[in-house]
C-alpha positions in Angstrom: 90.2 58.8 109.9 90.0 59.9 106.3 88.0 63.1 107.3 90.5 63.9 110.1 93.5 63.4 107.7 91.8 65.7 105.2 91.2 68.4 107.8 94.8 68.2 109.1 96.1 68.6 105.5 93.8 71.6 104.9 95.0 73.2 108.1 98.6 72.7 107.2 98.0 74.1 103.7 96.2 77.1 105.2 99.0 77.7 107.7 101.6 77.5 104.9 99.5 80.0 102.8 99.3 82.4 105.8 103.0 82.1 106.4 103.8 82.7 102.7 101.5 85.7 102.6 103.1 87.2 105.7 106.6 86.6 104.3 105.6 88.3 101.0 104.0 91.2 102.8 107.1 91.6 104.9 109.3 91.7 101.8 107.0 94.2 100.2 107.2 96.5 103.3 111.0 96.2 103.4 111.4 97.0 99.7 108.9 99.9 100.0 110.9 101.3 102.9 114.1 101.0 101.0 112.6 102.6 98.0 111.2 105.5 100.0 114.6 106.1 101.7 116.4 106.0 98.4 113.9 108.5 96.9 114.3 110.8 99.9 118.1 110.6 99.7 118.0 111.3 95.9 115.7 114.3 96.4 117.8 115.7 99.2 120.9 115.3 97.0 119.2 117.0 94.0 118.1 119.8 96.3 121.6 120.3 97.8 123.4 120.2 94.4 120.9 122.5 92.8 121.1 125.0 95.6 124.9 125.0 95.6 124.9 125.5 91.8 122.9 128.7 92.0 125.5 130.8 93.7 128.3 130.5 91.2 125.8 131.0 88.3 124.7 134.3 89.8 128.3 135.4 90.1 129.1 134.5 86.5 125.9 136.2 85.2 126.6 139.2 87.5 130.1 139.8 86.2 129.0 139.3 82.6 126.2 141.9 82.9 128.6 144.4 84.6 131.0 144.1 81.7 128.2 144.6 79.2 127.0 147.7 81.1 130.3 149.3 82.0 132.4 148.5 78.9 129.9 148.0 76.1 131.4 150.9 74.0 134.9 149.6 74.2 134.2 145.9 73.7 134.6 144.3 70.3 131.4 143.2 68.7 132.4 139.5 69.0 133.2 139.8 72.7 129.9 141.6 73.3 128.1 138.7 71.6 129.9 136.1 73.7 129.0 138.0 76.9 125.3 138.2 75.8 125.3 134.5 75.1 126.9 133.8 78.5 124.2 135.9 80.2 121.4 134.2 78.3 122.7 130.7 79.1 123.4 131.3 82.8 119.8 132.7 83.1 118.4 129.6 81.4 120.5 127.4 83.7 119.3 129.3 86.7 115.7 128.8 85.6 116.3 125.1 85.2 117.9 124.8 88.6 114.9 126.7 90.2 112.5 124.3 88.5 114.5 121.4 89.8 114.4 122.8 93.3 110.7 123.2 93.0 110.3 119.7 91.8 112.4 118.2 94.6 110.5 120.3 97.3 107.1 118.8 96.3 107.7 115.6 98.1 108.7 117.3 101.4 106.0 120.0 101.3 103.1 119.0 103.6 99.7 118.6 101.8 97.2 121.0 103.3 93.9 120.3 101.6 90.7 122.2 101.9 87.4 122.7 100.1 88.0 125.4 97.5 86.7 126.9 94.2 89.2 126.4 91.4 87.8 129.3 89.5 89.4 131.7 92.0 92.7 130.0 91.4 92.3 130.4 87.6 91.5 134.1 87.9 94.7 134.6 90.0 96.8 132.7 87.4 95.5 134.7 84.5 96.5 137.9 86.4 100.0 136.5 87.0 100.4 135.6 83.4 99.3 139.0 82.0 102.8 139.7 80.7 102.6 136.7 78.4 99.4 138.0 76.9 100.6 141.4 75.8 100.1 142.1 72.1 98.3 138.8 71.4 94.7 137.9 70.5 93.7 135.3 73.1 90.2 134.0 73.7 89.8 132.5 77.2 86.8 130.3 77.8 86.5 129.5 81.5 83.7 127.2 82.3 82.0 126.0 85.5 84.7 124.6 87.8 83.1 122.5 90.7 84.4 122.9 94.2 87.2 120.4 95.0 89.3 119.2 97.9 92.9 120.3 97.3 96.0 122.2 98.5 95.4 125.8 97.2 99.1 126.6 96.6 99.7 123.3 94.8 96.6 123.5 92.7 97.6 127.1 91.7 100.9 125.6 90.5 99.0 123.0 88.4 96.9 125.7 86.7 99.8 128.1 86.3 101.9 125.4 84.5 99.1 124.2 82.3 97.8 127.7 81.3 101.4 128.9 80.8 102.0 126.0 78.5 98.8 126.7 76.6 99.9 130.4 76.1 103.3 129.3 75.0 102.2 126.7 72.4 99.5 128.8 70.9 101.9 131.7 70.3 101.9 131.2 66.5 98.1 131.2 66.2 96.4 134.3 64.9 93.9 133.9 67.7 94.7 131.6 70.6 91.8 129.8 72.2 92.3 128.5 75.7 89.5 126.7 77.5 89.5 125.8 81.2 86.7 123.7 82.4 85.4 120.5 84.0 83.3 117.6 82.8 81.9 114.4 84.2 83.4 111.1 82.9 82.0 107.8 84.3 80.7 109.5 87.4 84.1 111.3 88.0 84.8 115.0 87.9 87.6 115.7 85.4 89.2 119.1 85.1 90.9 120.2 81.9 92.9 122.9 80.1 92.5 122.8 76.3 94.2 124.9 73.6 94.3 125.2 69.9 98.1 125.2 69.7 100.7 123.2 67.9 99.9 119.9 69.7 102.1 116.8 69.2 102.1 113.2 68.0 100.4 111.0 70.6 103.1 108.3 70.2 105.4 110.5 72.3 102.8 111.2 75.1 104.5 109.0 77.7 107.6 111.2 77.7 105.8 114.3 78.7 105.5 113.6 82.5 109.2 112.8 82.8 111.5 115.7 83.9 113.6 117.3 81.2 111.6 115.6 78.4 110.7 118.0 75.5 108.8 117.4 72.2 109.7 120.9 70.8 113.1 122.6 70.6 114.1 125.0 73.3 114.9 127.6 70.6 111.4 127.5 69.3 109.6 127.2 72.7 111.4 128.1 75.8 111.2 126.1 79.0 113.0 123.5 81.2 110.9 120.5 80.5 109.9 120.1 84.2 106.5 121.8 84.2 104.4 118.8 83.4 106.5 116.6 85.7 105.6 119.0 88.5 101.9 118.8 87.5 102.1 115.0 87.5 103.6 114.9 91.0 101.1 117.3 92.5 98.1 115.4 91.1 99.5 112.1 92.3 99.9 113.6 95.8 96.2 114.4 95.6 95.5 110.8 94.8 94.3 111.9 91.3 95.2 111.1 87.7 96.5 113.2 84.9 96.6 112.5 81.2 96.9 114.3 77.8 95.2 114.1 74.5 96.6 115.9 71.5 97.0 116.0 67.8 99.9 117.4 65.8 99.1 121.0 64.7 95.6 120.7 66.3 95.9 121.5 69.9 96.3 119.8 73.3 94.0 119.0 76.2 95.4 118.1 79.6 92.9 116.3 82.0 93.3 115.7 85.7 91.2 114.5 88.6 91.4 115.3 92.3 90.3 113.0 95.1 88.0 113.4 96.8 86.2 115.9 94.7 83.0 117.7 95.8 80.1 118.1 93.4 78.7 121.5 94.4 78.7 124.0 91.5 76.5 126.7 93.0 77.8 130.3 93.0 80.5 129.5 90.5 79.8 131.5 87.3 81.6 130.7 84.0 83.7 133.4 82.3 83.9 134.0 78.6 86.0 136.9 77.3 88.6 137.9 74.7 92.0 139.2 75.7 92.4 142.0 73.2 90.1 145.1 73.0 90.6 145.4 69.3 89.2 142.0 68.6 85.6 142.7 69.7 84.1 141.1 66.6 85.4 137.7 67.6 83.9 138.1 71.1 80.5 138.7 69.5 
């Protein structure tokens, strides 16, 4: 009798635990669905608002530029200054809205992954960013970048944002040094972009992956504050991680992982060159 009572009590307890687990799981599913729906609605709203804002901005900027071109000789100096400020600010607002549109599109864009060599992406990005390299001494060190499984267009956006940031925040260095590479940490392939730029205090690091958060003034360093937020979202969509290590006035390194990552490194040669023909001594 005692054994039978003990078994019955255990069965009842097990059934209660199973029911409780099912109830919790159901609540979690419901809350997850609600959160996903809310996020989709918010992203759709942000996309709609941003898209609708672009048209009037283009009109304002267009009329201001026409006035500057057609009536520049007859305009008072003060009025001309106001129109130039108007054009500058509408262009900045347009860039901000375009970045916001890109950010909102990331969740809707299908992920099309394939085995690929990141070094080809980096080469393309450096070509796209040639304008930002004009008149500067820049030493690029591109190491071995193992083949990975990723969406090519999204991975290009990651490298474009990171290398663009590295170029921007090394602007005041006599010779900018930007390193793109990969290393193994605890059996995991970790890609990185490193620079010798202005860096920042690590106590503010948690702000960087949030949209519109900036650690440097827009006057000193242009930008919308969305670039790293876009990187963070892309890497998360690849089931990876992204983090930053930096030191004030001593450079920044952005690390990220991609899952799953392949380990093949054959036929991927490193690059080491200096962007400035006059600075051959440093290259040697």
